[in-house]
TORSE-933019 format. One record per residue (C-alpha): residue number from 1; residue in three letters; z, y, x. Coordinates in Angstrom, 3 decimals. Layout:
% residues N
[NUM "Ala" [Z Y X]] ...
This chain:
% residues 115
[1 "Met" [154.376 189.018 139.760]] [2 "Glu" [154.510 188.735 135.992]] [3 "Thr" [152.325 190.788 133.756]] [4 "Lys" [153.659 191.845 130.456]] [5 "Thr" [151.551 193.110 127.659]] [6 "Ile" [153.036 195.605 125.350]] [7 "Gln" [151.806 195.285 121.798]] [8 "Lys" [151.819 198.409 119.727]] [9 "Lys" [153.362 198.110 116.335]] [10 "Arg" [151.086 199.514 113.691]] [11 "Ser" [152.867 201.418 111.027]] [12 "Leu" [151.632 202.335 107.610]] [13 "Gly" [154.083 205.138 107.496]] [14 "Ala" [156.881 205.673 105.077]] [15 "Pro" [156.478 204.198 101.589]] [16 "Pro" [155.553 206.666 98.854]] [17 "Thr" [158.446 208.186 96.985]] [18 "Asp" [156.501 209.534 94.000]] [19 "Val" [155.570 206.292 92.233]] [20 "Arg" [154.387 206.440 88.632]] [21 "Asp" [155.293 203.795 86.143]] [22 "Asn" [151.673 202.585 85.652]] [23 "Leu" [152.494 199.374 83.853]] [24 "Lys" [154.027 201.189 80.916]] [25 "Glu" [151.167 203.679 80.526]] [26 "Pro" [148.241 202.953 78.160]] [27 "Glu" [144.855 202.061 79.612]] [28 "Ile" [142.233 204.777 79.526]] [29 "Ala" [138.876 203.476 78.297]] [30 "Pro" [135.661 204.924 79.740]] [31 "Ser" [133.761 207.408 77.643]] [32 "Gly" [130.768 206.248 75.562]] [33 "Asn" [128.282 207.609 78.137]] [34 "Val" [128.987 204.914 80.725]] [35 "Ala" [126.575 201.952 80.918]] [36 "Pro" [128.327 198.608 80.289]] [37 "Tyr" [126.946 197.301 83.585]] [38 "Lys" [125.381 198.705 86.708]] [39 "Val" [121.586 198.949 86.509]] [40 "Asp" [119.942 198.364 89.852]] [41 "Lys" [116.370 197.752 91.002]] [42 "Arg" [116.736 193.969 90.715]] [43 "Thr" [117.613 194.329 87.042]] [44 "Leu" [114.625 196.581 86.475]] [45 "Arg" [112.309 194.063 88.191]] [46 "Arg" [113.640 191.157 86.156]] [47 "Ala" [110.786 189.115 84.714]] [48 "Gly" [112.589 186.540 82.581]] [49 "Arg" [112.871 183.950 85.359]] [50 "Asp" [116.623 183.518 85.318]] [51 "His" [117.064 179.733 85.432]] [52 "Gln" [117.071 177.431 88.421]] [53 "Leu" [114.747 174.458 88.684]] [54 "Asn" [115.803 172.062 91.413]] [55 "Ala" [114.036 168.794 92.177]] [56 "Gly" [114.293 166.239 94.928]] [57 "Val" [110.902 165.651 96.518]] [58 "Ser" [109.643 163.966 99.655]] [59 "Leu" [109.188 165.981 102.814]] [60 "Glu" [105.423 165.409 102.649]] [61 "Phe" [105.220 166.802 99.119]] [62 "Arg" [107.340 169.827 100.008]] [63 "Asn" [105.136 170.578 103.022]] [64 "Arg" [101.962 170.156 100.960]] [65 "Phe" [103.397 172.365 98.202]] [66 "Asn" [104.350 175.110 100.674]] [67 "Glu" [100.953 174.941 102.396]] [68 "Ile" [99.121 175.370 99.062]] [69 "Ala" [101.359 178.257 98.036]] [70 "Ala" [100.896 180.009 101.395]] [71 "Arg" [97.137 179.399 101.488]] [72 "Asp" [96.611 180.839 97.998]] [73 "Leu" [99.255 183.567 98.430]] [74 "Leu" [101.340 182.234 95.527]] [75 "Gln" [105.046 182.243 94.981]] [76 "Asn" [106.635 178.882 94.201]] [77 "Trp" [107.149 179.678 90.527]] [78 "Glu" [103.484 180.662 90.190]] [79 "Leu" [102.285 177.339 91.615]] [80 "Ile" [104.667 175.377 89.387]] [81 "Thr" [103.545 177.349 86.328]] [82 "Ala" [99.862 176.814 87.169]] [83 "Gly" [100.403 173.082 87.639]] [84 "Thr" [102.245 172.837 84.325]] [85 "Glu" [99.498 174.726 82.512]] [86 "Leu" [96.840 172.432 83.975]] [87 "Tyr" [98.869 169.313 83.135]] [88 "Glu" [99.171 170.412 79.495]] [89 "Arg" [95.366 170.734 79.256]] [90 "Leu" [94.796 167.085 80.224]] [91 "Thr" [94.048 164.383 77.697]] [92 "Lys" [96.560 161.616 77.098]] [93 "Glu" [94.489 159.170 79.149]] [94 "Glu" [94.197 161.596 82.093]] [95 "Lys" [97.961 162.227 82.037]] [96 "Glu" [98.711 158.498 82.022]] [97 "Ala" [96.315 157.909 84.931]] [98 "Ile" [97.876 160.684 87.011]] [99 "Ile" [101.448 159.549 86.303]] [100 "Lys" [100.489 155.946 87.119]] [101 "Glu" [99.045 157.064 90.479]] [102 "Ile" [102.101 159.199 91.281]] [103 "Arg" [104.476 156.335 90.464]] [104 "Arg" [102.389 153.941 92.540]] [105 "Lys" [102.696 156.203 95.591]] [106 "Asn" [106.342 157.168 94.964]] [107 "Pro" [108.207 154.618 92.859]] [108 "Pro" [111.201 156.214 91.140]] [109 "Ala" [114.663 155.187 92.271]] [110 "Tyr" [115.541 154.464 88.646]] [111 "Arg" [113.618 154.244 85.434]] [112 "Ile" [114.739 155.754 82.138]] [113 "Ala" [114.291 153.162 79.410]] [114 "Pro" [112.076 154.325 76.533]] [115 "Arg" [113.757 154.587 73.130]] 
């Protein structure tokens, strides 16, 4: 015994007969009261942090970074900002010592030649 399935044809109905000639009509600009863009809660919360900062790091560093941020209830950008502020307060000798230690532990894949 064969089973046949009957598929219903879906119809959109008859095409409209009253079609305006929209392409020949002028565009109607919005009145001056309309905002140029939609203002939502994200826009109102904006804090000037609009740019991405992506960096390749080791898994150990990422885990350590996330643990510190979670422990101190910080967002990633707050921890990066705090680290940058502290780095800028160091003396030249302290900065060189820290960078030397970092490069000893994690040698860079390439080195940018000084000018």
